[in-house]
Backbone as a chain_set.jsonl record, in Angstrom:
{"seq": "MPQTLRVASIALTAVSLTLTAAIARAQAPAASAAPPSSPFTVGKAASGETKAALCASCHGPAGNSVNPEWPRLAGQSAIYIAEQLRLFRAGVRNNPIMKPLASTLSDQDISDLAVYYEAQTPTGLEADPSYWKAGEQVYLSGDPAREVPACVACHGPLGRGNLAAGYPALRAQQSVYVVKQLNDYASGARYTGQNPAQASLNGVMMLTLAKRLTPEEIRDVASYVQGMR", "coords": {"N": [[32.24, -5.026, -6.295], [32.986, -1.564, -6.331], [32.454, 0.592, -3.488], [31.266, 3.122, -4.002], [30.094, 2.752, -6.531], [28.326, 0.756, -5.882], [26.545, 2.058, -4.103], [25.506, 3.966, -5.858], [24.237, 2.284, -7.668], [22.268, 1.159, -6.034], [20.793, 3.438, -5.435], [19.79, 4.139, -7.994], [18.231, 1.891, -8.494], [16.356, 2.192, -6.473], [15.039, 4.569, -7.232], [13.93, 3.776, -9.68], [12.188, 1.682, -8.888], [10.556, 3.01, -7.125], [9.21, 4.748, -8.849], [7.889, 2.831, -10.369], [6.205, 1.771, -8.422], [4.642, 4.019, -7.904], [3.296, 4.311, -10.324], [1.826, 1.954, -10.307], [0.116, 2.433, -8.134], [-1.305, 4.58, -9.142], [-2.709, 3.376, -11.193], [-4.307, 1.632, -9.877], [-7.593, 0.751, -8.611], [-9.643, 3.365, -7.314], [-9.956, 4.195, -3.845], [-12.874, 3.73, -1.792], [-13.547, 5.755, -0.099], [-12.524, 9.049, 0.874], [-9.215, 9.653, 2.124], [-8.545, 10.106, 5.641], [-7.736, 13.107, 7.515], [-4.299, 14.163, 7.87], [-2.419, 12.903, 10.611], [-0.65, 14.73, 11.639], [-1.858, 17.152, 11.544], [-3.656, 17.57, 13.681], [-2.717, 16.063, 15.768], [-1.23, 15.576, 19.008], [1.711, 15.13, 20.596], [2.289, 15.109, 23.347], [-0.166, 14.546, 24.539], [-0.537, 12.089, 23.399], [1.439, 10.586, 24.645], [0.448, 10.222, 27.234], [-1.858, 8.747, 26.638], [-0.73, 6.476, 25.654], [-0.109, 4.784, 27.698], [-1.561, 2.43, 28.218], [-1.007, 1.037, 25.881], [1.642, 0.386, 26.213], [1.84, -1.977, 27.614], [1.921, -4.051, 25.833], [3.396, -3.088, 23.619], [5.635, -2.023, 24.712], [7.832, 0.215, 26.646], [7.804, 3.519, 25.468], [7.246, 2.508, 22.974], [8.98, 0.432, 22.313], [8.862, -2.657, 21.911], [9.358, -5.672, 23.731], [8.479, -8.152, 23.356], [8.59, -10.569, 20.9], [6.434, -11.019, 19.229], [4.965, -8.748, 19.039], [4.71, -5.623, 17.427], [7.293, -3.134, 17.168], [6.748, 0.228, 17.818], [8.083, 2.574, 18.064], [9.427, 5.353, 16.461], [7.993, 4.873, 14.182], [6.144, 5.633, 11.196], [3.824, 8.227, 11.525], [1.632, 8.563, 9.89], [1.292, 5.986, 8.898], [0.809, 4.534, 11.311], [-1.587, 5.757, 12.173], [-3.278, 5.073, 10.049], [-3.32, 2.234, 10.271], [-4.426, 1.874, 12.838], [-6.985, 2.865, 12.408], [-7.883, 0.964, 10.607], [-7.845, -1.329, 12.214], [-9.793, -0.502, 14.036], [-12.044, -0.445, 12.403], [-12.291, -3.084, 11.848], [-11.239, -4.115, 9.56], [-8.605, -4.831, 9.497], [-8.24, -7.499, 11.22], [-7.692, -8.238, 14.349], [-7.774, -10.05, 17.323], [-7.07, -8.82, 19.709], [-6.308, -6.155, 19.158], [-8.534, -5.055, 17.819], [-10.801, -4.666, 19.696], [-9.544, -2.832, 21.408], [-8.825, -0.698, 19.696], [-11.332, 0.09, 18.927], [-12.243, 1.754, 20.867], [-11.013, 4.133, 20.487], [-10.938, 7.542, 19.584], [-10.82, 9.691, 16.656], [-9.1, 11.766, 17.329], [-7.643, 10.629, 19.433], [-6.252, 8.648, 18.023], [-4.657, 10.194, 16.285], [-3.094, 11.557, 18.177], [-1.677, 9.432, 19.422], [-0.31, 8.46, 17.211], [1.482, 10.549, 16.389], [2.958, 10.742, 18.684], [4.302, 8.238, 18.893], [5.809, 8.25, 16.532], [7.711, 10.133, 17.187], [9.397, 8.857, 18.934], [12.422, 6.98, 19.717], [13.667, 4.094, 18.225], [15.099, 1.323, 19.905], [18.072, -0.627, 19.508], [18.171, -3.951, 18.119], [19.458, -7.297, 17.836], [20.481, -8.938, 14.848], [19.923, -12.225, 13.507], [22.824, -14.032, 13.175], [23.067, -16.073, 11.335], [21.438, -15.539, 9.215], [21.264, -12.848, 8.396], [22.983, -11.752, 6.42], [22.18, -12.854, 3.981], [19.64, -11.777, 4.046], [20.222, -9.078, 3.821], [20.977, -8.951, 1.143], [18.534, -9.423, -0.145], [17.104, -7.213, 0.816], [18.545, -4.989, -0.177], [18.915, -5.479, -2.912], [16.952, -7.174, -3.977], [15.398, -9.471, -6.256], [15.645, -9.336, -9.399], [15.149, -11.149, -11.485], [12.98, -12.607, -10.68], [11.138, -10.676, -10.368], [11.2, -9.44, -7.892], [11.356, -6.668, -6.079], [13.84, -4.483, -4.602], [13.742, -3.981, -1.126], [14.668, -1.617, -0.154], [13.835, 0.39, -1.833], [11.343, 1.431, -1.056], [11.366, 1.365, 1.737], [13.709, 2.526, 2.51], [17.302, 3.164, 2.853], [18.194, 2.955, 5.474], [16.162, 1.74, 6.716], [14.133, 3.388, 7.587], [11.824, 3.966, 6.328], [9.36, 5.796, 4.438], [8.251, 8.432, 5.758], [6.405, 10.487, 5.244], [4.935, 9.552, 3.035], [3.861, 7.308, 4.096], [5.03, 4.804, 3.967], [6.053, 2.177, 5.924], [8.428, 2.313, 8.648], [11.104, 0.024, 9.156], [13.345, -0.565, 10.622], [14.952, -2.139, 13.354], [12.739, -3.655, 13.869], [10.773, -6.314, 15.244], [11.766, -9.517, 14.291], [10.22, -11.848, 14.255], [7.651, -10.826, 14.192], [7.743, -9.475, 11.711], [8.047, -11.618, 9.916], [5.56, -12.875, 10.314], [3.783, -10.88, 9.331], [4.571, -10.62, 6.642], [3.965, -13.18, 5.722], [1.212, -13.1, 6.135], [0.491, -11.11, 4.319], [1.172, -12.483, 1.969], [-0.606, -14.645, 2.012], [-2.995, -13.354, 1.962], [-4.272, -12.756, 4.282], [-3.857, -10.485, 5.741], [-5.561, -8.219, 5.523], [-9.145, -7.8, 5.602], [-12.552, -7.947, 4.316], [-14.551, -6.415, 1.67], [-12.865, -5.372, -0.276], [-9.948, -6.005, 0.138], [-7.43, -5.538, -0.981], [-7.323, -2.847, -1.447], [-7.453, -1.744, 1.019], [-5.388, -0.57, 2.506], [-3.161, 2.226, 2.17], [-0.696, 1.685, 0.843], [-0.713, -1.036, 0.75], [-1.497, -2.724, -1.348], [0.695, -3.232, -2.962], [2.32, -4.82, -1.328], [0.746, -7.088, -0.983], [1.054, -8.254, -3.422], [3.862, -8.481, -3.795], [4.843, -9.96, -1.596], [4.079, -12.545, -2.12], [5.952, -13.411, -3.89], [8.209, -13.938, -2.525], [10.356, -16.373, -1.109], [9.989, -18.742, 1.641], [12.45, -18.811, 2.947], [13.643, -16.4, 2.152], [11.904, -14.575, 3.329], [12.362, -15.135, 6.044], [15.1, -14.418, 6.151], [15.237, -11.663, 5.377], [13.683, -10.57, 7.352], [15.25, -11.024, 9.592], [17.388, -9.376, 8.959], [16.287, -6.725, 8.974], [15.609, -6.553, 11.647], [18.078, -6.157, 12.855], [18.817, -3.645, 11.954], [19.908, -0.297, 12.424]], "CA": [[31.858, -3.72, -6.817], [33.394, -0.481, -5.434], [31.356, 1.081, -2.66], [30.56, 4.238, -4.641], [29.236, 2.224, -7.587], [27.243, 0.016, -5.244], [25.583, 3.038, -3.607], [24.84, 4.543, -7.018], [23.34, 1.267, -8.208], [21.12, 1.055, -5.128], [19.997, 4.653, -5.596], [19.069, 4.032, -9.259], [17.202, 0.877, -8.31], [15.313, 2.772, -5.623], [14.276, 5.524, -8.036], [13.156, 3.019, -10.654], [11.119, 0.933, -8.254], [9.611, 3.973, -6.571], [8.376, 5.168, -9.967], [7.025, 1.705, -10.693], [5.171, 1.706, -7.388], [3.738, 5.156, -8.094], [2.448, 3.995, -11.47], [0.894, 0.915, -9.874], [-0.909, 3.066, -7.307], [-2.141, 5.422, -9.992], [-3.55, 2.527, -12.015], [-5.176, 0.837, -9.02], [-8.907, 1.359, -8.396], [-9.679, 4.358, -6.232], [-10.607, 3.777, -2.613], [-14.268, 4.151, -1.766], [-13.7, 6.954, 0.724], [-11.34, 9.887, 0.917], [-8.429, 9.383, 3.324], [-8.725, 11.101, 6.7], [-6.702, 14.127, 7.627], [-3.017, 13.727, 8.402], [-2.336, 13.035, 12.079], [0.168, 15.881, 11.989], [-2.701, 18.342, 11.58], [-4.286, 17.767, 14.984], [-2.105, 15.213, 16.78], [-0.391, 16.183, 20.038], [2.555, 14.075, 21.152], [2.172, 15.091, 24.805], [-1.394, 13.815, 24.846], [-0.308, 10.712, 22.987], [2.261, 9.91, 25.657], [-0.466, 9.811, 28.305], [-2.768, 7.727, 26.122], [0.035, 5.285, 25.301], [0.174, 3.992, 28.899], [-2.134, 1.104, 28.03], [-0.308, 0.389, 24.761], [2.97, -0.042, 26.65], [1.816, -3.337, 28.145], [2.309, -4.944, 24.731], [4.36, -2.483, 22.703], [6.818, -1.64, 25.444], [8.049, 1.63, 26.962], [8.108, 4.364, 24.297], [7.036, 1.77, 21.73], [10.028, -0.551, 22.058], [8.357, -3.936, 22.372], [10.318, -6.735, 24.025], [7.831, -9.39, 22.934], [8.827, -10.664, 19.463], [5.197, -11.113, 18.456], [4.314, -7.443, 18.983], [5.576, -4.694, 16.691], [7.862, -1.923, 17.757], [6.103, 1.414, 17.264], [8.983, 3.722, 18.188], [9.972, 5.838, 15.199], [7.154, 4.475, 13.062], [5.424, 6.715, 10.523], [2.541, 8.586, 12.131], [0.591, 8.307, 8.892], [1.09, 4.541, 8.873], [0.17, 4.121, 12.558], [-2.974, 6.221, 12.158], [-4.015, 4.255, 9.088], [-3.52, 0.889, 10.794], [-5.362, 1.932, 13.957], [-8.335, 3.004, 11.84], [-8.254, -0.329, 10.022], [-8.195, -2.178, 13.348], [-11.065, -0.014, 14.571], [-13.101, -0.811, 11.465], [-12.338, -4.526, 11.692], [-10.655, -4.505, 8.282], [-7.464, -5.603, 9.962], [-8.958, -8.129, 12.321], [-6.855, -8.838, 15.376], [-8.67, -10.17, 18.476], [-6.672, -7.917, 20.788], [-6.294, -4.76, 18.723], [-9.845, -4.54, 17.408], [-11.561, -4.056, 20.795], [-8.836, -1.664, 21.935], [-8.923, 0.401, 18.74], [-12.73, 0.528, 18.821], [-12.491, 2.776, 21.886], [-10.232, 5.319, 20.163], [-11.479, 8.574, 18.697], [-9.854, 10.156, 15.661], [-8.097, 12.564, 18.033], [-6.776, 9.682, 20.134], [-5.397, 8.006, 17.032], [-3.658, 11.177, 15.849], [-2.17, 11.803, 19.287], [-0.817, 8.263, 19.556], [0.532, 8.334, 16.021], [2.594, 11.502, 16.396], [3.811, 10.411, 19.827], [5.182, 7.114, 18.595], [6.798, 8.624, 15.513], [8.75, 10.946, 17.82], [10.241, 8.037, 19.8], [13.609, 6.389, 19.084], [13.737, 2.644, 18.413], [16.356, 0.799, 20.416], [18.601, -1.655, 18.626], [18.073, -5.381, 18.353], [20.484, -8.018, 17.091], [20.038, -9.821, 13.783], [20.445, -13.588, 13.59], [24.033, -14.074, 12.342], [22.956, -17.099, 10.299], [20.526, -15.16, 8.143], [21.148, -11.438, 8.039], [23.697, -11.407, 5.186], [21.273, -13.166, 2.873], [18.565, -10.795, 4.126], [20.736, -7.821, 3.286], [20.916, -9.052, -0.311], [17.134, -9.227, -0.526], [16.69, -5.848, 1.148], [19.222, -3.985, -1.009], [18.929, -5.783, -4.347], [15.818, -7.947, -4.433], [15.721, -10.497, -7.254], [14.994, -8.875, -10.63], [14.729, -12.268, -12.334], [11.657, -13.042, -10.216], [10.378, -9.444, -10.155], [11.19, -9.088, -6.47], [12.094, -5.416, -5.952], [14.592, -4.259, -3.37], [12.967, -3.345, -0.062], [15.216, -0.287, 0.065], [13.153, 1.37, -2.679], [10.268, 2.071, -0.312], [11.624, 1.43, 3.17], [14.883, 3.351, 2.74], [18.574, 2.475, 3.119], [18.362, 2.736, 6.915], [14.95, 1.137, 7.246], [13.271, 4.401, 8.221], [10.623, 4.119, 5.529], [9.054, 7.12, 3.904], [7.276, 8.812, 6.769], [5.343, 11.306, 4.679], [4.116, 8.733, 2.139], [3.245, 6.231, 4.843], [5.751, 3.537, 3.908], [6.472, 2.004, 7.32], [9.809, 2.075, 9.057], [11.35, -1.382, 9.484], [14.542, -0.75, 11.426], [14.803, -2.664, 14.713], [11.452, -4.318, 14.054], [10.869, -7.701, 15.676], [11.787, -10.379, 13.11], [9.079, -12.764, 14.321], [6.496, -10.05, 13.735], [7.892, -9.217, 10.28], [7.731, -12.883, 9.236], [4.106, -13.064, 10.384], [3.095, -9.944, 8.46], [4.85, -10.973, 5.245], [3.164, -14.366, 5.424], [-0.191, -12.684, 6.048], [0.339, -10.464, 3.011], [1.245, -13.504, 0.925], [-1.801, -15.478, 2.051], [-4.183, -12.514, 1.865], [-4.916, -12.667, 5.595], [-3.527, -9.226, 6.421], [-6.761, -7.384, 5.561], [-10.381, -8.485, 5.254], [-13.558, -7.057, 3.753], [-14.919, -6.562, 0.268], [-11.765, -4.983, -1.155], [-8.766, -5.959, 1.004], [-6.259, -5.024, -1.688], [-7.347, -1.393, -1.389], [-7.687, -1.321, 2.399], [-4.272, 0.242, 2.977], [-2.615, 3.146, 1.176], [0.365, 1.044, 0.068], [-0.778, -2.467, 0.966], [-1.692, -3.499, -2.572], [2.006, -3.665, -3.442], [2.826, -5.899, -0.495], [-0.042, -8.278, -1.266], [1.621, -8.856, -4.628], [5.286, -8.778, -3.692], [5.121, -10.976, -0.585], [3.868, -13.867, -2.72], [7.13, -13.763, -4.679], [9.313, -14.262, -1.621], [10.389, -17.722, -0.567], [10.032, -18.736, 3.107], [13.812, -18.496, 3.385], [13.861, -14.967, 1.953], [11.14, -13.89, 4.373], [13.138, -15.297, 7.28], [16.378, -13.701, 6.063], [15.063, -10.206, 5.368], [13.166, -10.213, 8.674], [16.403, -10.964, 10.488], [18.199, -8.202, 8.601], [15.698, -5.468, 9.444], [15.675, -6.518, 13.108], [19.381, -5.642, 13.264], [19.086, -2.31, 11.415], [19.928, 0.79, 13.403]], "C": [[32.332, -2.633, -5.85], [32.198, 0.096, -4.701], [30.573, 2.197, -3.334], [29.625, 3.758, -5.738], [28.06, 1.465, -6.998], [26.154, 0.967, -4.74], [24.798, 3.647, -4.754], [23.837, 3.568, -7.607], [22.089, 1.134, -7.356], [20.197, 2.265, -5.305], [19.166, 4.599, -6.876], [17.95, 3.008, -9.163], [16.036, 1.438, -7.517], [14.434, 3.726, -6.419], [13.365, 4.786, -9.004], [11.963, 2.329, -10.024], [10.094, 1.855, -7.607], [8.667, 4.484, -7.654], [7.411, 4.062, -10.366], [5.879, 1.597, -9.704], [4.16, 2.828, -7.561], [2.779, 4.899, -9.251], [1.398, 2.964, -11.082], [-0.228, 1.498, -9.03], [-1.855, 3.904, -8.145], [-3.12, 4.598, -10.808], [-4.527, 1.713, -11.192], [-6.523, 1.526, -8.86], [-8.892, 2.301, -7.213], [-10.389, 3.785, -5.02], [-12.004, 4.367, -2.552], [-14.47, 5.423, -0.968], [-12.397, 7.735, 0.728], [-10.559, 9.597, 2.189], [-8.635, 10.461, 4.372], [-7.568, 12.085, 6.73], [-5.424, 13.539, 8.214], [-3.003, 13.875, 9.915], [-1.518, 14.232, 12.516], [-0.673, 17.153, 12.135], [-3.223, 18.629, 12.983], [-3.602, 16.988, 16.108], [-1.191, 15.957, 17.73], [0.391, 15.082, 20.742], [2.425, 13.98, 22.671], [0.926, 14.332, 25.239], [-1.235, 12.344, 24.497], [0.501, 9.935, 23.999], [1.39, 9.406, 26.803], [-1.35, 8.653, 27.852], [-2.051, 6.417, 25.811], [0.324, 4.388, 26.503], [-0.359, 2.567, 28.763], [-1.396, 0.337, 26.938], [1.017, -0.214, 25.207], [2.986, -1.466, 27.178], [2.172, -4.367, 27.085], [3.459, -4.377, 23.903], [5.589, -1.917, 23.402], [6.921, -0.157, 25.738], [8.473, 2.4, 25.704], [8.032, 3.588, 22.992], [8.101, 0.764, 21.38], [9.632, -1.896, 22.676], [9.489, -4.918, 22.641], [9.744, -8.105, 23.671], [7.971, -9.506, 21.417], [7.572, -10.731, 18.614], [4.488, -9.775, 18.309], [5.24, -6.436, 18.312], [6.132, -3.577, 17.548], [7.246, -0.721, 17.044], [6.999, 2.643, 17.314], [9.566, 4.087, 16.827], [9.147, 5.485, 13.983], [6.424, 5.69, 12.481], [4.076, 6.973, 11.187], [1.396, 8.318, 11.168], [0.262, 6.821, 8.853], [0.378, 4.064, 10.133], [-1.297, 4.518, 12.559], [-3.825, 5.378, 11.214], [-4.33, 2.883, 9.674], [-4.474, 0.87, 11.979], [-6.795, 2.084, 13.454], [-8.804, 1.692, 11.216], [-8.586, -1.348, 11.107], [-9.57, -1.792, 13.886], [-12.245, -0.441, 13.71], [-13.243, -2.324, 11.29], [-11.798, -5.019, 10.367], [-9.348, -5.259, 8.502], [-7.905, -6.232, 11.275], [-8.006, -8.873, 13.25], [-7.681, -8.888, 16.659], [-8.31, -9.281, 19.655], [-6.808, -6.464, 20.357], [-7.673, -4.227, 18.36], [-10.633, -3.956, 18.577], [-10.874, -2.836, 21.396], [-9.0, -0.465, 21.004], [-10.345, 0.936, 18.643], [-13.072, 1.614, 19.834], [-11.814, 4.105, 21.54], [-10.998, 6.274, 19.255], [-10.429, 8.93, 17.656], [-8.75, 10.977, 16.325], [-7.128, 11.666, 18.785], [-5.765, 9.063, 19.165], [-4.302, 8.955, 16.565], [-2.632, 11.444, 16.937], [-1.187, 10.65, 19.448], [0.169, 8.163, 18.396], [1.722, 9.284, 16.059], [3.515, 11.255, 17.587], [4.789, 9.303, 19.464], [6.2, 7.449, 17.504], [7.969, 9.388, 16.129], [9.702, 10.134, 18.699], [11.384, 7.394, 19.01], [13.622, 4.885, 19.304], [15.099, 2.22, 18.937], [16.782, -0.401, 19.575], [18.323, -3.071, 19.081], [19.152, -6.055, 17.521], [19.85, -8.902, 16.027], [20.634, -11.208, 13.982], [21.65, -13.701, 12.658], [23.971, -15.104, 11.22], [22.207, -16.606, 9.069], [20.675, -13.733, 7.621], [21.882, -11.077, 6.756], [22.84, -11.706, 3.964], [20.108, -12.181, 2.86], [18.981, -9.438, 3.6], [20.668, -7.811, 1.762], [19.497, -8.819, -0.817], [16.731, -7.769, -0.331], [17.271, -4.833, 0.168], [19.072, -4.225, -2.509], [17.698, -6.507, -4.848], [16.268, -9.082, -5.338], [15.004, -10.131, -8.541], [14.477, -10.009, -11.503], [13.34, -12.772, -11.945], [10.75, -11.852, -9.906], [10.153, -9.178, -8.67], [12.0, -7.805, -6.315], [12.841, -5.332, -4.641], [13.721, -3.527, -2.357], [13.387, -1.891, 0.145], [14.463, 0.784, -0.721], [12.068, 2.125, -1.936], [10.605, 2.294, 1.163], [12.928, 2.139, 3.522], [16.127, 2.576, 3.112], [18.823, 2.187, 4.582], [17.107, 2.143, 7.556], [14.006, 2.114, 7.904], [11.995, 4.661, 7.438], [10.541, 5.474, 4.876], [7.918, 7.641, 4.761], [6.117, 9.606, 6.193], [4.39, 10.475, 3.824], [3.463, 7.56, 2.856], [3.881, 4.874, 4.664], [6.35, 3.293, 5.303], [7.968, 1.859, 7.503], [9.947, 0.612, 9.463], [12.518, -1.575, 10.443], [14.197, -1.172, 12.851], [13.454, -3.33, 14.961], [11.655, -5.782, 14.449], [10.775, -8.633, 14.467], [10.614, -11.354, 13.095], [7.819, -12.071, 13.809], [6.568, -9.802, 12.228], [7.56, -10.469, 9.471], [6.22, -13.101, 9.195], [3.388, -12.149, 9.405], [3.346, -10.251, 6.984], [4.062, -12.21, 4.839], [1.681, -14.026, 5.306], [-0.464, -11.932, 4.753], [0.274, -11.519, 1.912], [-0.023, -14.344, 0.862], [-3.088, -14.686, 1.859], [-4.889, -12.307, 3.184], [-4.704, -11.328, 6.294], [-4.758, -8.338, 6.584], [-7.968, -8.209, 5.134], [-11.345, -7.486, 4.623], [-13.746, -7.265, 2.268], [-13.763, -6.251, -0.676], [-10.473, -4.88, -0.352], [-7.535, -5.383, 0.328], [-6.178, -3.506, -1.609], [-7.525, -0.855, 0.031], [-6.636, -0.337, 2.876], [-3.707, 1.073, 1.837], [-1.601, 2.465, 0.267], [0.302, -0.479, 0.117], [-0.902, -3.29, -0.296], [-0.369, -4.001, -3.132], [2.504, -4.864, -2.647], [2.037, -7.184, -0.702], [0.498, -9.015, -2.477], [3.04, -9.338, -4.394], [5.589, -9.885, -2.691], [4.959, -12.388, -1.14], [5.087, -14.341, -3.508], [8.331, -14.134, -3.819], [9.223, -15.711, -1.169], [10.346, -17.648, 0.959], [11.416, -18.377, 3.643], [14.101, -17.008, 3.241], [13.109, -14.155, 3.003], [11.884, -13.955, 5.699], [14.387, -14.427, 7.259], [16.191, -12.191, 6.144], [14.496, -9.733, 6.703], [14.294, -10.113, 9.683], [17.23, -9.718, 10.22], [17.591, -6.918, 9.157], [15.684, -5.399, 10.968], [16.992, -5.926, 13.595], [19.704, -4.268, 12.735], [19.024, -1.274, 12.515], [19.431, 2.084, 12.774]], "O": [[32.103, -2.76, -4.648], [31.078, 0.095, -5.211], [29.346, 2.224, -3.252], [28.512, 4.263, -5.882], [26.947, 1.511, -7.523], [24.967, 0.703, -4.933], [23.584, 3.83, -4.658], [22.735, 3.951, -7.998], [20.982, 1.012, -7.881], [18.974, 2.126, -5.324], [17.989, 4.959, -6.87], [16.855, 3.222, -9.683], [14.874, 1.194, -7.842], [13.21, 3.692, -6.291], [12.187, 5.116, -9.141], [10.854, 2.382, -10.557], [8.909, 1.529, -7.544], [7.469, 4.638, -7.417], [6.248, 4.327, -10.668], [4.732, 1.365, -10.084], [2.959, 2.62, -7.386], [1.595, 5.228, -9.172], [0.234, 3.071, -11.468], [-1.388, 1.114, -9.181], [-3.059, 3.938, -7.892], [-4.231, 5.047, -11.09], [-5.48, 1.157, -11.739], [-6.604, 2.751, -8.961], [-8.203, 2.056, -6.223], [-11.315, 2.985, -5.153], [-12.285, 5.385, -3.185], [-15.478, 6.106, -1.15], [-11.312, 7.167, 0.604], [-11.157, 9.324, 3.229], [-8.875, 11.618, 4.026], [-6.556, 11.905, 6.053], [-5.455, 12.554, 8.952], [-3.517, 14.859, 10.449], [-1.669, 14.707, 13.642], [-0.247, 18.114, 12.776], [-3.236, 19.777, 13.427], [-3.882, 17.231, 17.282], [-0.461, 16.861, 17.321], [-0.185, 14.215, 21.399], [2.45, 12.88, 23.223], [0.965, 13.561, 26.198], [-1.732, 11.467, 25.203], [0.271, 8.741, 24.191], [1.578, 8.288, 27.284], [-1.563, 7.696, 28.597], [-2.687, 5.367, 25.716], [0.941, 3.335, 26.345], [0.313, 1.609, 29.147], [-1.184, -0.87, 27.055], [1.466, -1.213, 24.645], [4.039, -2.104, 27.191], [2.672, -5.443, 27.41], [4.382, -5.101, 23.531], [6.488, -1.389, 22.747], [6.192, 0.646, 25.156], [9.376, 1.985, 24.978], [8.674, 3.96, 22.01], [8.132, 0.279, 20.249], [10.013, -2.222, 23.8], [10.456, -4.992, 21.882], [10.463, -9.104, 23.689], [7.511, -8.616, 20.702], [7.635, -10.523, 17.402], [3.525, -9.661, 17.55], [6.435, -6.406, 18.606], [5.516, -3.14, 18.52], [7.227, -0.662, 15.815], [6.702, 3.65, 16.672], [10.126, 3.241, 16.131], [9.556, 5.769, 12.857], [6.128, 6.649, 13.193], [3.285, 6.051, 11.385], [0.316, 7.895, 11.58], [-0.906, 6.439, 8.784], [-0.561, 3.272, 10.045], [-2.159, 3.711, 12.905], [-4.954, 5.014, 11.541], [-5.465, 2.414, 9.588], [-5.262, -0.067, 12.112], [-7.716, 1.492, 14.017], [-9.984, 1.351, 11.29], [-9.509, -2.146, 10.943], [-10.405, -2.655, 14.158], [-13.316, -0.761, 14.225], [-14.193, -2.795, 10.665], [-11.884, -6.21, 10.069], [-9.032, -6.204, 7.78], [-7.937, -5.571, 12.313], [-7.577, -9.991, 12.963], [-8.242, -7.867, 17.056], [-9.155, -9.016, 20.511], [-7.353, -5.639, 21.091], [-7.947, -3.047, 18.579], [-11.106, -2.825, 18.463], [-11.543, -1.906, 21.845], [-9.279, 0.646, 21.455], [-10.546, 2.105, 18.313], [-14.072, 2.315, 19.683], [-12.024, 5.101, 22.233], [-11.624, 5.857, 18.281], [-9.275, 8.514, 17.765], [-7.59, 10.89, 15.925], [-5.922, 11.911, 18.778], [-4.574, 8.972, 19.464], [-3.141, 8.558, 16.46], [-1.438, 11.547, 16.658], [0.014, 10.877, 19.594], [1.336, 7.823, 18.585], [2.851, 8.873, 15.791], [4.714, 11.524, 17.513], [5.988, 9.431, 19.71], [7.335, 6.976, 17.554], [9.095, 9.297, 15.641], [10.711, 10.665, 19.163], [11.317, 7.281, 17.786], [13.591, 4.433, 20.449], [16.13, 2.701, 18.468], [15.945, -1.1, 19.002], [18.249, -3.353, 20.277], [19.699, -5.448, 16.601], [18.82, -9.535, 16.261], [21.715, -11.352, 14.554], [21.507, -13.482, 11.455], [24.736, -15.02, 10.259], [22.327, -17.193, 7.994], [20.248, -13.444, 6.504], [21.443, -10.168, 6.051], [22.78, -10.91, 3.027], [19.636, -11.791, 1.791], [18.175, -8.727, 2.999], [20.343, -6.789, 1.157], [19.287, -8.106, -1.799], [16.099, -7.166, -1.198], [16.572, -3.919, -0.269], [19.098, -3.276, -3.292], [17.417, -6.464, -6.045], [17.38, -9.592, -5.204], [13.874, -10.566, -8.762], [13.469, -9.847, -12.19], [12.61, -13.302, -12.783], [9.715, -12.007, -9.257], [9.077, -8.753, -8.248], [13.227, -7.849, -6.411], [12.512, -6.029, -3.681], [13.04, -2.561, -2.7], [12.59, -1.048, 0.557], [14.45, 1.95, -0.327], [11.883, 3.323, -2.152], [10.184, 3.283, 1.762], [13.226, 2.336, 4.7], [16.037, 1.462, 3.628], [19.581, 1.274, 4.913], [17.004, 2.054, 8.779], [13.159, 1.712, 8.703], [11.175, 5.486, 7.841], [11.529, 6.201, 4.776], [6.753, 7.326, 4.517], [4.971, 9.421, 6.604], [3.176, 10.669, 3.88], [2.603, 6.888, 2.287], [3.345, 3.877, 5.151], [7.088, 4.141, 5.803], [8.677, 1.353, 6.633], [9.029, 0.029, 10.04], [12.663, -2.652, 11.022], [13.277, -0.636, 13.469], [13.062, -3.548, 16.107], [12.622, -6.411, 14.019], [9.815, -8.554, 13.7], [10.072, -11.653, 12.03], [7.023, -12.665, 13.082], [5.553, -9.909, 11.539], [6.87, -10.388, 8.455], [5.67, -13.47, 8.157], [2.473, -12.593, 8.712], [2.431, -10.152, 6.167], [3.545, -12.276, 3.723], [0.974, -14.596, 4.474], [-1.527, -12.092, 4.153], [-0.582, -11.452, 1.029], [-0.468, -14.716, -0.224], [-4.148, -15.264, 1.62], [-5.984, -11.745, 3.221], [-5.311, -11.071, 7.334], [-4.978, -7.769, 7.653], [-7.837, -9.19, 4.402], [-10.999, -6.323, 4.418], [-13.171, -8.18, 1.679], [-13.693, -6.815, -1.768], [-9.95, -3.78, -0.174], [-6.682, -4.798, 0.994], [-5.089, -2.937, -1.694], [-7.723, 0.344, 0.225], [-6.955, 0.625, 3.574], [-3.769, 0.67, 0.676], [-1.642, 2.646, -0.95], [1.184, -1.146, -0.425], [-0.461, -4.439, -0.327], [-0.316, -5.083, -3.716], [3.044, -5.812, -3.216], [2.606, -8.271, -0.605], [0.417, -10.241, -2.559], [3.387, -10.465, -4.748], [6.506, -10.676, -2.915], [5.623, -13.319, -0.685], [5.237, -15.535, -3.763], [9.351, -14.593, -4.333], [8.137, -16.214, -0.881], [10.638, -16.593, 1.523], [11.534, -17.715, 4.674], [14.736, -16.415, 4.112], [13.625, -13.158, 3.507], [12.019, -12.947, 6.394], [14.697, -13.767, 8.251], [16.9, -11.514, 6.889], [14.791, -8.621, 7.142], [14.297, -9.223, 10.534], [17.717, -9.078, 11.152], [18.302, -6.106, 9.75], [15.741, -4.307, 11.533], [17.027, -5.264, 14.633], [20.779, -3.748, 13.034], [18.197, -1.357, 13.422], [19.376, 3.115, 13.444]]}, "num_chains": 1, "name": "protein.A"}
């Protein structure tokens, strides 16, 4: 397919799937509480830099983790980071390390950290050459026959997500971490509580879609996003 037609096809797919996702969110049950204010309203990156000193022990300098089991936070959506920190704090996303750390954070701390990390630049990682081409196919085209949408629809052609809507950035993310999260979505282990499907702003889609991915597709797409710049 010529490059121009391929780009046009991807763009049309993205629009279609974004509309589908919007309809799904509109039809989903409303959350029990109103979402908190945007971190951009009160967050201060300079304060966040100071507060991130402890976070750096796991997430690396400026949010560029070198441990494959810990996510890279550099360039991540502030809205997404703030949401996840609140879920850790509430125990809805139950991680034995993050829960006690997040429980000490105030709303101001969370906003400061969120805007600081969004302002950082993720450094590049290499994709596994055995898997990334197949992962690119999943990321850009999905599998319509199995109702697997293209990741590009929400996470963007460069893996930068949709920062305003809270769709997380994936570029340069640790592939080991991505595999773990997709498997947790598929198994239902990502969130806990009475209504885990509604815990996250956009999580209900991933709880459904991750179940449609094969283990090989999860491995492949995780490798692809690790190599995205």
